C-alpha positions in Angstrom: 53.5 -30.4 -21.5 56.0 -32.2 -19.3 59.6 -32.5 -20.6 59.7 -36.1 -19.6 57.5 -38.5 -21.6 55.1 -40.7 -19.7 55.6 -44.5 -19.8 54.3 -45.7 -23.1 51.1 -47.8 -22.6 51.5 -51.4 -23.5 50.4 -52.3 -27.0 47.6 -54.8 -27.1 49.4 -56.9 -29.7 53.2 -56.2 -29.6 53.8 -58.6 -32.5 51.3 -56.6 -34.6 52.9 -53.4 -33.6 56.3 -54.6 -34.5 55.0 -55.7 -37.9 53.4 -52.3 -38.5 56.5 -50.4 -37.6 58.6 -52.6 -39.9 56.1 -51.9 -42.7 55.9 -48.2 -42.1 59.7 -47.8 -42.4 59.4 -48.4 -46.1 56.9 -45.6 -46.5 58.2 -42.2 -47.7 55.4 -40.2 -46.1 55.4 -39.5 -42.3 53.3 -42.2 -40.5 52.6 -43.0 -36.9 50.8 -45.7 -34.9 48.2 -44.7 -32.3 46.3 -46.7 -29.7 42.5 -46.0 -29.2 43.4 -43.6 -26.4 45.3 -41.2 -28.7 48.7 -42.3 -27.5 51.5 -42.4 -30.1 53.0 -45.9 -30.0 55.5 -45.7 -32.9 56.6 -43.5 -35.8 58.6 -44.1 -38.9 61.8 -42.3 -39.9 59.9 -40.0 -42.2 57.8 -38.7 -39.4 60.8 -38.3 -37.1 62.6 -36.2 -39.8 59.7 -33.9 -40.6 57.9 -33.6 -37.2 60.2 -34.8 -34.5 63.3 -32.7 -35.2 62.7 -30.4 -32.2 64.2 -33.0 -29.9 61.0 -33.2 -27.9 59.9 -36.8 -27.1 56.6 -37.9 -28.6 56.3 -41.7 -28.1 53.7 -42.3 -25.4 52.3 -38.7 -25.7 48.8 -37.9 -26.8 48.7 -37.1 -30.6 46.7 -33.9 -30.0 49.3 -32.6 -27.5 52.1 -33.1 -30.0 50.3 -31.9 -33.1 48.1 -29.1 -31.6 49.4 -28.4 -28.1 45.9 -29.1 -26.9 45.0 -30.6 -23.6 41.8 -32.2 -25.1 41.2 -34.3 -28.2 40.5 -32.4 -31.3 36.7 -32.9 -31.3 36.5 -31.5 -27.7 38.6 -28.5 -28.8 36.2 -27.6 -31.6 37.9 -29.4 -34.5 37.1 -32.5 -36.5 38.8 -35.6 -34.9 39.7 -38.2 -37.5 40.0 -40.9 -34.8 36.4 -40.3 -33.7 35.1 -40.5 -37.2 37.2 -43.6 -38.1 35.9 -45.3 -35.0 32.3 -44.5 -36.1 32.9 -45.6 -39.8 35.1 -48.6 -38.9 37.1 -47.3 -41.8 39.5 -44.6 -42.9 38.9 -40.8 -42.4 40.7 -37.9 -43.9 40.9 -34.3 -42.7 42.9 -31.1 -43.1 44.4 -29.7 -39.8 46.9 -27.1 -38.8 49.7 -28.8 -36.9 52.5 -27.5 -34.7 55.7 -28.5 -36.5 59.4 -27.7 -36.1 58.9 -25.1 -38.8 55.9 -23.5 -37.1 52.2 -23.9 -37.9 51.5 -25.8 -41.1 48.5 -27.2 -43.0 48.7 -31.0 -42.7 46.5 -33.5 -44.4 45.8 -36.4 -42.1 44.5 -39.8 -43.1 43.7 -42.2 -40.3 43.0 -46.0 -40.8 41.8 -48.3 -38.0 43.5 -51.7 -37.5 40.9 -54.4 -36.6 41.5 -57.7 -34.8 39.9 -61.0 -35.8 36.8 -60.0 -33.8 36.4 -56.7 -35.5 37.6 -54.6 -32.6 39.9 -51.6 -33.2 43.3 -52.3 -31.6 45.3 -49.4 -33.2 45.3 -46.7 -35.9 47.8 -45.9 -38.6 48.0 -42.2 -39.3 49.5 -40.8 -42.5 50.5 -37.1 -42.5 51.2 -35.0 -45.5 52.3 -31.3 -45.3 50.2 -29.1 -47.7 52.6 -27.1 -49.8 49.9 -25.1 -51.7 49.1 -22.8 -48.8 50.8 -21.3 -45.7 49.5 -20.9 -42.2 52.3 -18.4 -41.5 53.1 -15.0 -43.2 54.4 -16.0 -46.6 56.2 -14.3 -49.5 53.8 -15.9 -52.1 50.8 -18.0 -52.7 47.7 -18.7 -50.6 47.8 -17.7 -46.9 45.2 -18.5 -44.3 44.2 -20.6 -41.3 40.6 -19.7 -40.6 38.0 -22.5 -40.7 36.4 -21.0 -43.8 39.7 -20.9 -45.6 40.7 -24.4 -44.5 37.4 -25.8 -45.8 38.1 -24.4 -49.3 41.7 -25.6 -49.1 40.6 -29.1 -48.0 38.3 -29.3 -51.1 41.2 -28.2 -53.3 43.5 -30.9 -51.9 40.8 -33.5 -52.6 40.3 -32.6 -56.3 43.7 -31.4 -57.4 45.3 -34.9 -58.0 42.3 -35.9 -60.2 41.5 -34.7 -63.8 38.0 -33.3 -62.9 37.2 -29.8 -64.1 37.1 -27.4 -61.1 34.7 -24.4 -60.8 35.8 -21.7 -58.3 32.9 -19.6 -57.0 33.4 -16.4 -55.0 33.1 -12.7 -54.9 35.6 -10.5 -56.7 38.9 -10.3 -54.9 38.7 -13.6 -53.0 41.8 -15.0 -54.7 40.3 -17.2 -57.4 43.5 -17.0 -59.6 45.7 -18.1 -56.6 43.4 -21.0 -55.9 43.4 -22.0 -59.6 47.2 -21.9 -59.6 47.3 -24.0 -56.4 45.0 -26.6 -58.2 47.5 -26.7 -61.0 50.6 -26.9 -58.8 49.1 -29.7 -56.7 48.2 -31.8 -59.8 50.1 -34.2 -62.0 50.2 -31.4 -64.6 52.3 -29.1 -62.3 55.3 -29.4 -64.8 53.1 -28.1 -67.6 52.0 -24.5 -68.4 49.4 -22.6 -66.4 47.5 -20.5 -68.9 45.0 -17.8 -67.9 42.1 -16.7 -70.2 40.4 -13.5 -69.0 36.9 -14.0 -70.3 35.6 -10.6 -69.3 35.3 -7.8 -71.9 36.1 -10.0 -74.9 33.9 -9.9 -78.0 32.8 -13.1 -79.7 35.4 -12.8 -82.5 38.2 -11.8 -80.2 37.4 -14.5 -77.7 37.5 -17.2 -80.4 40.8 -16.0 -81.8 42.4 -15.7 -78.4 41.2 -19.2 -77.4 41.7 -21.2 -80.6 44.3 -19.1 -82.4 44.0 -18.1 -86.1 45.5 -18.8 -89.5 47.3 -16.2 -91.6 44.7 -14.2 -93.5 41.8 -15.3 -91.4 40.7 -11.7 -91.0 42.0 -8.2 -91.5 45.2 -7.8 -89.6 46.0 -11.6 -89.3 49.4 -11.3 -91.0 50.7 -14.6 -89.6 49.4 -17.8 -88.0 48.9 -17.4 -84.2 48.6 -20.2 -81.8 45.7 -19.9 -79.3 45.7 -20.2 -75.6 44.3 -23.8 -75.8 47.3 -24.8 -77.8 49.6 -22.9 -75.3 48.1 -24.9 -72.5 49.0 -28.3 -73.9 49.9 -30.7 -71.1 49.0 -28.1 -68.4 46.0 -26.2 -67.0 43.7 -23.8 -68.8 42.1 -21.3 -66.4 39.0 -19.6 -67.7 38.6 -16.6 -65.4 35.2 -15.0 -65.2 33.6 -17.7 -67.4 30.2 -16.2 -66.7 31.2 -13.4 -69.2 31.7 -15.8 -72.1 29.3 -14.7 -75.0 26.4 -17.1 -75.4 27.4 -17.9 -79.0 30.9 -18.8 -77.9 29.6 -21.1 -75.2 28.6 -23.6 -77.8 32.2 -23.8 -79.2 33.6 -23.9 -75.7 31.3 -26.9 -74.9 32.4 -28.7 -78.0 36.1 -28.2 -77.0 35.5 -29.6 -73.6 33.4 -32.5 -74.8 35.4 -33.6 -77.8 38.9 -32.3 -76.9 39.2 -30.9 -80.5 39.1 -27.5 -82.1 40.1 -25.5 -85.2 42.0 -22.2 -85.5 39.9 -19.3 -86.9 40.2 -19.6 -90.7 41.6 -23.1 -90.5 40.3 -26.5 -91.6 42.8 -28.7 -89.6 41.3 -30.4 -86.5 43.6 -30.0 -83.5 43.6 -32.0 -80.3 43.6 -30.3 -76.9 45.2 -31.7 -73.8 44.6 -29.6 -70.7 43.0 -29.6 -67.3 40.1 -27.1 -67.0 39.7 -24.7 -64.1 37.0 -22.1 -64.4 36.0 -19.2 -62.1 33.3 -16.7 -61.8 31.7 -14.2 -59.3 28.4 -14.4 -61.2 25.4 -16.5 -60.1 25.6 -19.1 -62.9 22.5 -21.1 -61.7 20.4 -18.0 -62.0 21.9 -17.3 -65.4 20.7 -20.7 -66.5 17.1 -19.8 -65.7 17.4 -16.5 -67.6 19.1 -18.2 -70.6 22.3 -16.3 -70.2 24.4 -19.4 -69.6 24.0 -22.8 -71.3 22.9 -25.6 -69.0 25.0 -28.3 -70.7 28.1 -26.2 -70.4 27.4 -25.5 -66.7 27.2 -29.2 -65.9 30.5 -29.8 -67.8 32.5 -27.2 -65.9 30.9 -27.7 -62.5 32.0 -31.3 -61.8 33.7 -30.1 -58.6 32.6 -26.6 -57.4 34.6 -24.9 -54.6 33.1 -21.9 -52.8 35.8 -19.4 -51.8 34.9 -17.4 -48.7 34.8 -13.6 -48.6 37.2 -11.9 -46.3 34.4 -11.0 -43.9 34.2 -14.7 -43.1 38.0 -14.9 -42.6 38.5 -12.3 -39.8 41.1 -14.6 -38.2 43.2 -14.4 -41.3 43.5 -10.6 -41.6 46.6 -10.2 -39.4 48.2 -13.1 -41.3 47.4 -11.6 -44.7 48.6 -8.1 -43.6 51.9 -9.4 -42.4 52.2 -11.5 -45.6 51.6 -8.4 -47.8 54.1 -6.3 -45.9 56.6 -9.1 -46.2 56.1 -9.2 -50.0 57.6 -5.8 -50.6 58.9 -5.6 -54.2 62.4 -4.7 -55.2 63.4 -1.3 -54.0 60.6 -1.1 -51.5 61.1 -0.8 -47.7 59.9 -3.6 -45.5 57.2 -2.1 -43.2 55.5 -2.9 -39.9 52.0 -2.0 -38.7 51.0 -0.4 -35.5 48.5 -2.2 -33.2 45.8 0.5 -33.7 46.0 0.2 -37.4 45.7 -3.6 -37.3 42.6 -3.4 -35.1 41.0 -1.0 -37.6 41.8 -3.4 -40.4 40.2 -6.3 -38.5 37.0 -4.3 -37.9 36.3 -3.6 -41.6 33.8 -5.6 -43.6 36.0 -5.6 -46.8 33.5 -5.7 -49.7 36.5 -5.9 -52.1 37.9 -8.8 -50.1 41.6 -9.7 -50.2 42.3 -7.5 -53.2 40.9 -4.5 -51.4 43.0 -5.2 -48.3 46.2 -5.4 -50.5 45.3 -2.1 -52.2 44.7 -0.4 -48.8 48.1 -1.5 -47.6 49.8 -0.3 -50.8 48.2 3.1 -50.3 49.2 3.3 -46.7 52.8 2.4 -47.6 53.1 5.8 -49.3 52.3 7.6 -46.0 54.5 5.5 -43.7 57.6 7.7 -43.8 59.0 6.1 -40.6 58.4 2.6 -41.8 55.3 2.0 -39.6 51.7 2.0 -41.0 49.4 3.7 -38.5 45.7 4.1 -38.2 45.8 7.7 -39.7 47.4 6.2 -42.9 44.3 4.1 -43.6 41.5 5.5 -45.8 38.2 6.4 -44.1 35.6 3.7 -44.3 31.9 3.2 -43.3 31.2 2.0 -39.8 31.8 -1.7 -39.4 28.8 -4.0 -39.6 29.2 -5.1 -36.1 30.1 -2.9 -33.1 33.8 -2.9 -32.4 34.6 -4.7 -29.2 37.0 -3.2 -26.7 40.5 -4.7 -26.7 39.8 -6.5 -23.4 36.6 -8.0 -24.7 38.2 -9.1 -28.0 41.1 -10.7 -26.2 38.8 -12.4 -23.7 36.7 -13.7 -26.5 39.7 -15.3 -28.2 40.9 -16.8 -24.9 37.6 -18.4 -24.4 37.8 -20.4 -27.7 41.5 -20.8 -28.4 42.8 -24.2 -27.2 46.5 -23.8 -28.1 49.5 -22.7 -26.0 50.4 -19.1 -25.2 53.0 -19.2 -28.0 50.4 -20.5 -30.4 48.0 -17.8 -29.4 50.7 -15.1 -30.0 51.2 -16.5 -33.5 47.5 -16.6 -34.1 47.2 -12.9 -33.1 50.3 -11.9 -35.1 52.1 -10.4 -32.1 55.1 -11.5 -30.0 54.7 -13.7 -27.0 56.1 -10.8 -24.8 53.4 -8.4 -26.2 50.7 -11.0 -25.5 51.9 -11.4 -21.9 51.8 -7.6 -21.3 48.3 -7.3 -22.7 47.0 -10.2 -20.7 48.6 -8.7 -17.5 47.3 -5.2 -18.2 43.7 -6.5 -18.7 43.8 -8.9 -15.7 43.7 -12.0 -17.9 47.2 -13.4 -17.1 
């Protein structure tokens, strides 16, 4: 990208543009004005503070060059283009993208609205940008991490539903991060200041489940020496996360349904009707719809908890995220643990595995390998043996050529994507005749 900005194209209606800029200055969220050719015509102060602090000019530049470092519009680079969709709809469009920012790659929610003249023609667009705080597109010390299309699809759904009060049902294999997604729903909601309470539904008997969920009165059963508040009461004003709800005993499903429908409950052994106030998030790895047919799960309860289902992708569908996850886990060394690095051959081996245990299995493999990395570097020989990968492992040259064929960002962005330094990337490109 040239260091000198091109001459900004003339706005079709300068008076309208000036009015828009004046209006946008009062907005706390970053906002820009675009013409129909993707050129940035103006930006409010919030945008300049969050996205323009690198000192690089952006007025008059293409939005996709500034946000993505692409040479083509998003839809021609394999991504959803909100301008194209807004043009078709003649109305707003909203999408989750990964943008290049002064802080590095970040998930950004983009809402684009067309501005129509008196004849119904689109003269400009107003774009509102909001950085997503519930996930990271870079190695992170905590929380959700990912930037693959499959991960972004689930994250976009989370961003849609979190501000509402709808129940959320997280569906996915064991180890896909359902608790982290549930916590992200809570932290992105209006209840973020309240408690986040986890109920592990697996392995609980009917009696124990009822006592854990609703609490009990003194003397309600043998061993109940004092009144105990239940987890529903603990979750007042916050979020109740029912993990592995497919394991809830059938008899208890009736009481759970009554709780959700009426918002009331009683402690075990009590007569007082208590009122619940929580946002429900449930999760399971079980096929609930098949369980409906077999009678193992109540149909009325299923429809209550599945108002907004989100499918969480297995790690085998997130191959692009493995390097990012590995570096995040190595960065999350606990107190007293050494910070480790990983050798290229070990990273390649991790990227070739199918990971039936998903992200949890990856984390456990790294924790095991840590014990063998005496010099602070995890190598291929430190990794446990595994079955042959489902797909034949490509050569390094083939793999890099494949990435180059589809990646539309800059060399710096490509290095970040591959979790290597820009210098290392240059050496590999040169060695393989791809520079």
